[in-house]
Steps between C-alpha positions, in 0.01 A plus 500: 500500500209458744338159521167645389629608158655293224618669182478289186679617186315309230588714201742775405265795547241371745536404864238311697484525877325245722379666820357345817199725551474443876695824546257698287127563506230485234604185313295178476768238444796416721751576223484737211735570214606848400634554149697798389680605185846624591572647157578872540590553134149604396518879475120528492439326832439700814774447756463434872799530731465267799720607791498219755781333695306182592555255213179303557278806515682643198420184303132527592495861377676397179231240443226747581612765250725317253235377258379858440810715539873496449658436840816654641636395838696687767601325821615810692462877500813568295383269221154661516640847434736378228227307315250783537742747341607256228165352395236751616235237582130578475438392862722415797388246760716587801576334832604748771729273701792451262875442530748779422244780451151472651184556299432844650837622376436341159174698482676824604766461233253413226271791588789748509644394163488785244359289213116495510499154337673372815357708781140445388517117482212355702615299804297237680634407843478139625643489850494334840482849652140546611504815714322823407833678540664285231201540269502879540876515447460307172193703401697822544741364241210462253403135470220351294414220740601346833443134586602315816644158412336315790157613374580489131239416240694436179201576277475851651867562428466366146194717438680805638790448256252456213324821600826696508628363169160563340501863616848582375491757227140604580578779745307320775667464840445285807416611850735289714281519810221299338714195444629419846441136586535486879 
């Protein structure tokens, strides 16, 4: 675990994470605590699949989304595909540089799946890949957002997930070009 993150299991269903904010922008205090509910048994909760191989960054994302949504984790591309097919999350937050199967291939397989409940799942990309070529390659696979990790504003990502989850079932769709954060 990175030195800047400390996971504290204080109760059965809730995890608290102490983060050194020097690695992140837009926070007033040196440390902040993220709280997330790891209980996935609530059938009414919206589910977010976080696909990230870096354990520290994955914990930050869990803390960011866990108090509002049920969280599922995949640490590589194979797990991402398996969990997507099994659980059909409402949103996928996807890294592109993954072990076993990269994020571009994960997107291709999801988008080519015959079940509309799978192939139409909104995907937000969080990646270290910052080139226009990588963005366009992801955009051609129908993404709902693209954020570069080195320039990441967590509130923008959180608001993007809220927007997507709020639009589900309304027939409204996102224009992926408008949400590039480069």
